[in-house]
C-alpha positions in Angstrom: 0.0 0.0 0.0 1.2 3.5 -0.8 0.4 5.3 2.4 1.5 8.7 1.1 -0.8 8.4 -1.9 -3.7 7.2 0.1 -3.2 10.1 2.6 -3.3 12.6 -0.2 -6.3 11.0 -1.7 -8.2 11.2 1.6 -7.1 14.8 2.1 -8.3 15.7 -1.4 -11.7 14.0 -0.7 -12.0 15.9 2.5 -11.3 19.3 0.9 -13.8 18.6 -1.9 -16.6 17.8 0.6 -15.7 20.8 2.7 -15.8 23.2 -0.2 -19.2 21.8 -1.2 -20.5 22.4 2.4 -20.7 18.7 3.2 -19.1 18.8 6.6 -19.7 15.3 8.0 -18.3 13.5 4.9 -15.4 15.9 5.0 -14.8 15.1 8.6 -14.9 11.3 7.9 -12.3 11.7 5.1 -9.9 13.7 7.4 -10.3 11.2 10.2 -9.5 8.4 7.8 -6.3 10.3 6.9 -5.4 10.6 10.6 -5.8 6.8 10.9 -3.4 6.3 7.9 -0.8 8.7 9.2 -1.3 9.7 12.9 1.7 12.0 13.0 0.8 14.0 9.9 -0.4 17.5 11.1 -2.7 18.6 8.3 -5.5 16.0 8.7 -5.6 16.7 12.5 -5.9 20.5 11.9 -8.5 20.1 9.1 -10.6 17.7 11.2 -10.4 20.2 14.1 -11.6 23.0 12.0 -14.6 20.9 10.8 -15.4 19.9 14.4 -15.4 23.6 15.4 -17.7 24.6 12.5 -20.1 21.8 13.6 -20.1 23.3 17.1 -18.1 20.5 18.7 -15.6 22.8 20.3 -14.3 20.4 22.9 -13.6 17.7 20.3 -11.9 20.3 18.1 -9.7 21.4 21.0 -8.8 17.8 21.9 -7.6 17.0 18.3 -5.3 20.1 18.4 -4.0 19.3 21.9 -3.3 15.7 20.9 -1.3 16.9 17.9 0.7 19.3 20.1 1.5 16.5 22.5 3.0 14.6 19.6 4.6 17.7 18.0 5.0 20.4 20.7 6.3 23.0 18.3 3.6 22.5 15.6 2.8 26.2 14.9 -0.4 25.7 12.8 -2.1 23.8 15.6 -1.2 26.5 18.1 -2.5 29.1 15.7 -5.8 27.3 15.4 -6.1 27.1 19.2 -5.3 30.8 19.4 -8.0 31.7 16.9 -10.6 29.5 18.7 -9.7 31.3 22.0 -10.2 34.7 20.3 -13.6 33.6 19.0 -14.5 32.4 22.5 -13.4 35.9 23.8 -10.6 34.4 25.9 -8.3 37.1 24.7 -5.6 36.6 27.3 -5.2 32.9 26.2 -5.3 33.9 22.6 -2.6 36.5 23.1 -0.4 34.0 24.9 -0.7 31.4 22.2 0.0 33.9 19.4 3.1 35.2 21.3 4.4 31.6 21.8 4.3 31.0 18.0 6.1 34.3 17.4 8.7 33.4 20.0 9.8 30.5 17.9 8.9 31.9 14.5 9.3 35.7 14.7 8.2 36.3 11.1 5.1 34.1 11.1 2.7 36.3 9.3 -0.5 34.5 10.5 0.6 34.8 14.1 1.5 38.5 13.8 -1.9 39.2 12.1 -3.7 37.2 14.8 -1.9 38.9 17.6 -2.6 42.3 16.2 -6.3 41.6 16.1 -6.3 40.3 19.7 -4.3 43.3 20.9 -6.9 45.6 19.2 -9.8 43.8 20.9 -8.0 44.1 24.2 -7.7 47.8 23.7 -3.9 47.7 23.2 -4.2 49.5 19.9 -0.8 51.2 20.0 0.8 47.8 20.5 -1.1 46.3 17.6 -0.1 49.1 15.3 3.5 48.9 16.4 3.6 45.2 15.8 2.3 45.7 12.2 4.6 48.6 11.5 7.6 46.6 12.5 6.4 43.7 10.3 5.8 46.1 7.5 9.5 47.3 7.5 10.6 43.8 6.3 11.2 43.8 2.5 9.1 40.6 2.2 6.1 41.9 4.2 2.8 41.3 2.3 0.6 44.2 1.4 -2.0 42.8 3.9 0.2 44.2 6.6 -0.6 47.8 5.6 -4.2 46.8 4.9 -4.6 45.6 8.5 -3.1 48.8 9.9 -5.6 50.8 7.9 -8.5 48.7 9.3 -7.4 49.3 12.9 -6.9 53.1 12.3 -10.3 53.3 10.7 -12.0 51.4 13.6 -10.5 53.8 16.2 -11.5 56.9 14.1 -8.0 57.9 12.9 -9.2 58.3 9.4 -6.6 61.0 8.7 -3.7 58.5 9.4 -5.6 55.7 7.6 -5.9 57.7 4.5 -2.2 58.7 4.3 -1.2 55.1 5.0 -3.5 53.5 2.4 -2.4 56.0 -0.3 1.2 55.1 0.2 0.5 51.3 0.4 -1.7 51.2 -2.6 1.0 53.1 -4.6 3.5 50.4 -3.6 1.2 47.5 -4.5 -1.0 48.7 -7.3 -2.2 45.2 -8.1 -3.6 44.5 -4.7 -7.4 44.6 -4.8 -8.0 44.8 -1.0 -5.8 47.9 -0.8 -7.4 49.4 -3.8 -10.8 49.0 -2.2 -9.6 50.4 1.1 -8.1 53.4 -0.8 -11.4 54.0 -2.6 -13.4 53.7 0.7 -11.1 56.1 2.7 -11.1 58.7 -0.1 -14.9 58.4 -0.3 -15.5 58.6 3.4 -13.4 61.8 3.7 -15.1 63.5 0.8 -12.5 63.0 -1.9 -15.0 61.7 -4.5 -12.8 62.2 -7.6 -10.0 60.3 -6.0 -12.4 57.5 -5.0 -13.8 57.3 -8.6 -10.2 57.1 -10.0 -9.3 54.3 -7.6 -12.4 52.3 -8.8 -12.0 53.2 -12.5 -9.7 50.2 -13.3 -9.5 48.1 -10.2 -7.2 45.1 -10.0 -10.2 42.8 -9.4 -9.9 39.2 -10.4 -12.4 37.0 -8.5 -16.2 37.5 -8.2 -15.7 38.5 -4.6 -13.2 41.2 -5.8 -15.8 42.6 -8.2 -18.5 42.4 -5.6 -16.4 44.6 -3.4 -15.8 47.1 -6.2 -19.4 47.3 -7.2 -20.4 47.7 -3.6 -18.1 50.7 -3.2 -19.3 52.2 -6.5 -22.8 51.9 -5.1 -21.8 53.6 -1.9 -20.1 56.4 -3.8 -23.2 57.0 -5.9 -25.3 57.1 -2.7 -23.0 59.7 -1.2 -23.5 61.8 -4.4 -27.3 61.2 -4.1 -27.3 59.4 -7.4 -29.9 56.8 -6.5 -30.4 55.2 -9.9 -26.7 54.5 -10.3 -26.4 53.2 -6.7 -29.3 50.8 -7.3 -27.6 49.5 -10.5 -24.3 48.9 -8.7 -26.0 47.2 -5.7 -27.9 44.9 -8.1 -24.5 43.9 -9.6 -23.3 43.0 -6.1 -26.4 40.8 -5.6 -25.8 39.0 -8.8 -22.3 38.1 -7.7 -23.0 37.5 -4.0 -26.7 36.7 -3.6 -26.3 35.9 0.2 -24.9 39.3 1.1 -27.1 40.7 3.8 -25.4 44.1 3.8 -26.2 44.8 0.1 -29.9 43.9 0.8 -30.0 46.6 3.5 -28.2 49.1 1.2 -30.6 48.4 -1.6 -33.6 48.7 0.7 -32.4 52.1 1.9 -31.8 53.5 -1.6 -35.0 52.0 -3.0 -36.9 53.6 -0.1 -35.4 57.0 -0.7 -36.3 56.6 -4.4 -39.9 56.0 -3.1 -40.0 52.4 -4.2 -41.6 51.1 -1.0 -42.5 47.6 -2.3 -38.9 47.1 -3.6 -37.5 48.2 -0.3 -39.8 45.9 1.7 -38.8 42.9 -0.5 -35.1 43.6 0.1 -35.7 43.7 3.9 -37.6 40.3 3.6 -34.6 39.0 1.7 -32.2 40.1 4.4 -34.4 38.5 7.0 -34.5 35.2 5.1 -30.7 35.2 4.8 -30.4 35.7 8.5 -32.7 32.8 9.2 -35.6 35.0 10.2 -38.1 33.4 7.9 -40.2 35.9 6.1 -40.5 38.4 8.9 -38.8 41.8 8.5 -36.5 42.4 11.5 -37.4 45.4 13.8 -34.5 47.5 12.5 -34.4 51.2 12.1 -34.8 50.8 8.4 -38.0 48.8 8.8 -39.4 51.5 11.1 -38.6 54.2 8.6 -40.1 52.2 5.8 -43.4 51.9 7.8 -43.4 55.7 8.3 -43.4 56.1 4.5 -46.4 53.9 4.1 -48.4 55.2 7.0 -49.9 58.2 5.1 -50.9 57.2 1.6 -52.2 60.6 0.6 -49.1 62.4 1.6 -47.0 59.7 0.0 -48.9 60.0 -3.3 -48.3 63.8 -3.4 -44.7 63.3 -2.6 -44.2 60.7 -5.3 -45.9 63.0 -7.8 -43.6 65.9 -6.9 -40.6 63.7 -7.3 -41.3 63.3 -11.0 -40.0 66.9 -11.3 -36.3 67.7 -11.5 -34.8 68.2 -8.0 -34.7 72.1 -8.1 -38.4 72.2 -9.2 -39.6 69.8 -6.5 -38.2 71.8 -3.6 -41.1 74.3 -3.3 -43.9 71.7 -3.6 -42.3 69.4 -1.1 -41.9 72.3 1.4 -45.6 73.0 0.9 -46.3 69.3 1.8 -44.2 69.8 4.9 -46.4 72.8 5.8 -49.6 70.7 5.3 -48.3 67.5 6.9 -45.7 68.6 9.5 -45.6 65.3 11.3 -44.9 63.2 8.2 -41.2 62.6 8.5 -40.7 61.3 4.9 -41.8 64.7 3.5 -39.1 66.5 5.4 -36.5 63.8 4.3 -37.5 64.0 0.7 -37.3 67.8 0.8 -33.8 67.7 2.3 -32.7 65.2 -0.4 -34.1 67.5 -3.1 -32.1 70.4 -1.6 -28.9 68.4 -1.6 -29.5 67.0 -5.2 -30.1 70.6 -6.4 -27.0 71.9 -4.6 -29.1 74.2 -2.5 -28.0 73.2 1.0 -25.4 75.6 2.5 -22.1 73.9 3.0 -19.0 74.7 5.0 -17.1 77.8 4.0 -13.5 78.7 4.6 -13.2 79.5 8.2 -12.4 83.1 9.3 -9.4 83.8 11.5 -9.8 82.5 15.0 -10.0 86.0 16.5 -13.2 86.9 14.7 -16.4 87.0 16.7 -18.4 83.8 16.2 -22.1 83.4 16.3 -21.8 79.9 17.8 -20.1 80.2 21.2 -16.7 78.6 21.6 -17.7 75.8 23.9 -18.1 72.0 23.6 -20.3 69.8 25.7 -20.6 66.0 25.9 -22.9 63.7 27.9 -22.1 60.3 29.3 -24.5 58.6 31.7 -22.6 55.5 33.2 -20.3 56.3 36.1 -17.6 53.9 34.7 -15.9 55.6 31.7 -13.7 53.2 29.6 -10.2 54.3 28.9 -10.9 54.3 25.1 -13.8 56.6 25.6 -11.8 59.0 27.7 -9.2 59.2 24.9 -12.0 60.1 22.4 -13.3 62.8 24.8 -9.8 64.1 25.2 -9.5 64.4 21.4 -12.1 67.3 21.4 -10.0 69.3 23.9 -6.7 68.5 22.1 -8.0 69.6 18.7 -9.8 72.7 20.0 -7.4 74.6 22.3 -8.9 77.6 23.9 -12.5 76.3 23.5 -14.4 75.7 26.7 -15.2 72.0 27.4 -17.6 70.3 29.8 -18.7 66.8 30.3 -22.1 66.2 31.9 -23.3 63.0 33.6 -26.8 62.2 34.7 -26.7 64.2 37.9 -25.2 67.3 36.3 -27.7 67.1 33.4 -30.6 67.0 35.8 -29.2 69.9 37.7 -28.9 71.9 34.5 -32.4 71.0 33.3 -33.9 71.8 36.8 -32.5 75.4 36.6 -33.2 76.1 32.9 -35.8 73.8 31.5 -38.3 72.2 34.0 -40.5 70.7 31.3 -37.5 69.1 29.7 -36.4 67.8 33.1 -39.8 66.1 33.4 -39.3 64.5 29.9 -35.8 63.5 30.8 -36.9 61.7 33.9 -39.8 60.0 32.0 -37.6 58.8 29.2 -37.2 55.0 29.2 -34.0 54.8 27.1 -30.6 56.4 27.8 -30.4 57.7 24.2 -33.6 59.7 24.8 -32.1 61.3 27.9 -29.0 62.3 25.9 -31.2 63.6 23.1 -33.3 65.8 25.4 -30.3 67.1 27.3 -28.3 68.0 24.2 -31.3 70.0 22.7 -31.9 71.8 26.0 -28.3 72.7 26.5 -27.8 73.9 22.9 -31.0 76.0 23.1 -30.1 77.6 26.4 -26.3 78.1 26.1 -25.3 77.5 22.5 -22.1 75.9 21.4 -21.3 72.5 20.1 -22.6 69.1 21.2 -20.4 66.2 20.3 -21.2 62.5 20.8 -18.6 61.0 23.2 -18.1 58.0 21.0 -16.8 60.2 18.1 -13.2 61.5 17.6 -12.2 65.0 16.7 -9.3 65.2 14.3 -8.9 69.0 13.8 -10.4 72.2 15.0 -14.1 72.5 14.3 -13.5 76.2 13.6 -11.7 75.1 10.4 -15.1 73.7 9.3 -17.7 76.1 10.6 -17.6 79.8 9.4 -17.8 82.4 12.1 -21.2 83.8 10.8 -22.9 80.4 11.1 -25.7 80.3 13.6 -26.5 76.6 13.1 -24.2 73.8 12.0 -25.7 70.4 11.1 -24.8 67.4 8.9 -26.9 65.2 6.6 -27.0 61.4 7.1 -27.3 58.6 4.6 -31.1 58.6 5.0 -31.1 62.3 3.9 -32.0 63.2 7.5 -30.3 65.7 9.8 -28.0 63.8 12.2 -27.6 64.7 15.8 -24.2 63.3 16.8 -22.6 66.7 16.0 -24.6 70.0 16.3 -23.4 73.6 16.6 -26.0 76.3 17.4 -26.2 79.9 18.6 -28.3 80.3 21.8 -32.1 80.2 21.3 -31.9 79.1 17.7 -35.4 78.4 16.3 -34.6 75.0 14.9 -33.2 73.7 18.2 -36.1 75.3 20.1 -38.7 73.6 17.8 -36.9 70.3 18.2 -36.7 70.6 22.0 -40.4 71.4 22.1 -41.4 68.4 19.9 -39.2 66.0 21.9 -40.5 67.2 25.3 -44.1 66.9 24.1 -43.6 63.5 22.6 -42.0 62.0 25.8 -44.3 63.7 28.3 -47.3 62.6 26.2 -46.0 59.0 26.5 -45.5 58.4 22.8 -44.2 54.9 22.0 -42.3 55.9 18.8 -38.6 54.7 18.6 -36.1 57.3 19.9 -35.0 58.0 16.3 -38.4 59.5 15.6 -39.3 60.9 18.9 -36.1 62.6 20.1 -33.4 61.9 17.5 -32.6 62.5 13.8 -36.2 62.0 12.6 -37.4 64.6 15.0 -34.6 67.1 14.2 -35.3 66.6 10.5 -39.0 67.5 11.0 -38.1 70.5 13.2 -35.6 71.8 10.6 -38.2 71.5 7.8 -41.0 72.9 9.8 -39.1 76.0 10.8 -38.1 76.6 7.1 -41.7 76.1 6.0 -43.1 78.4 8.7 -40.6 81.2 8.1 -42.4 82.7 5.2 -39.0 83.7 3.8 -37.4 83.1 0.4 -35.4 79.8 0.6 -32.0 81.6 0.4 -33.0 84.0 3.2 -34.4 81.1 5.3 -31.2 79.1 5.0 -29.0 82.2 5.7 -26.5 81.5 8.5 -27.1 77.7 8.4 -24.5 75.1 7.5 -25.6 71.5 6.5 -22.5 69.5 5.9 -22.1 66.4 3.8 -20.7 63.4 5.6 -17.4 63.4 3.6 -16.6 67.0 4.5 -17.5 66.5 8.1 -15.4 63.3 8.4 -12.2 65.2 7.7 -12.7 66.8 11.1 -15.0 64.4 13.0 -15.2 60.6 12.7 -18.2 58.7 14.0 -18.8 55.5 15.9 -15.2 54.9 17.0 -14.5 51.5 18.6 -14.7 51.5 22.4 -13.3 48.5 24.3 -15.3 47.7 27.5 -18.8 48.9 26.3 
């Protein structure tokens, strides 16, 4: 008998079954290979991986430990144990296992990548970046080394450093599709649309997965530019290549909804639910709630759809009239704001005046964090606002300080604050009350400041907002002069909703949905020409804002 030949045959059979998703036959083949050659590492490791995928974690671990007992320095088995420990959130064991491999094999790429991921999850971000930087200095370091650094920098909100790094790395490895996609994404996220388009013009894509990534990015770029038809086309191409991609279903649902194709959006949500094993029920996501809001008023929806047959500039006036007639219909306000953006009528950031100029928005920043225990990562993010804005007053409020402030300045808001059932509603109410009474900037504590906000907001601005991917006005970053009408209207609506006991999700009752309605209502009620009504306002696009502020930075321990 030719044992080597039989071993390779069983391994080949096992790999074939595994690639076809037939895990039990694959496991049988690998176990047969183990019987033929008990000291051969590969069948042990493959069988352990199959056992783990089948949920038999103890059996998987035993296979790996048995192999290590025979071959104590078998690196691949130790790497598999380390990855399983990471997936089980035993990060200390995973770190120790990865380090043991690196101690005997200092240039083991898989161990270095695994350790960098574990260090990031432990909050040791600087250590992870240093490890990858040292690895990247080797002449034979793979391009993935830079790609992983970019991923970490993006997760912690250092998009400025990530952009510089990925520009250099992609120039050094022009044929690397992952880096090309990272470059396009970072250029797009920071408002460099032309550079993103150039990166995606002739991508080094080879596999269907490569092309799916490229089309997905093209769709996201079209969305950022409010070109919904193009975005839909690109997302459909992704679905053709990767029909089980839940993310593209959600992206398509959002763009179809904003294009007023409610049935199409609902079908995409059903598809996403099916892919996640949720039968035919649409998950209770924010997107599903927004979709329901579009369908709740058939008369207003019909008017809105008719107006949207017009070019963007011509639909602005009729849509604002609809806002006036149906002020509580959030989709009317959203669609009006989208028309303003598509017609290039929303006032954007202007070159900032010298710092000594008198500013309409007071030079102060406030943040709110309710839990008493503040993770170290969060404290560093909060510190970024002070570091990037020297000379600007800064204050952090907790629950007690927020209630003291509301007691003195906004008793009705205090009542709503205390009645609010969710922490996010409390933060929403406090930020509106503080901005209305004092003026200044509110910044979400989970966001990072990269540069002075005064480089973004002109001195004459009385209100500084930004527009989200739903077309709505976001509330993670707001600047306002004291007693601004939009903030006052939003505060009144939020307090009324909570004190009335409304059961709407916070997004509608106190968050971006509410702020969007308030903005549109004030403009509709002003009786002014649009240019006059928008005078002194800044509504930033996300790309421009992200050069100064990055959202949803990763926080360890929350």
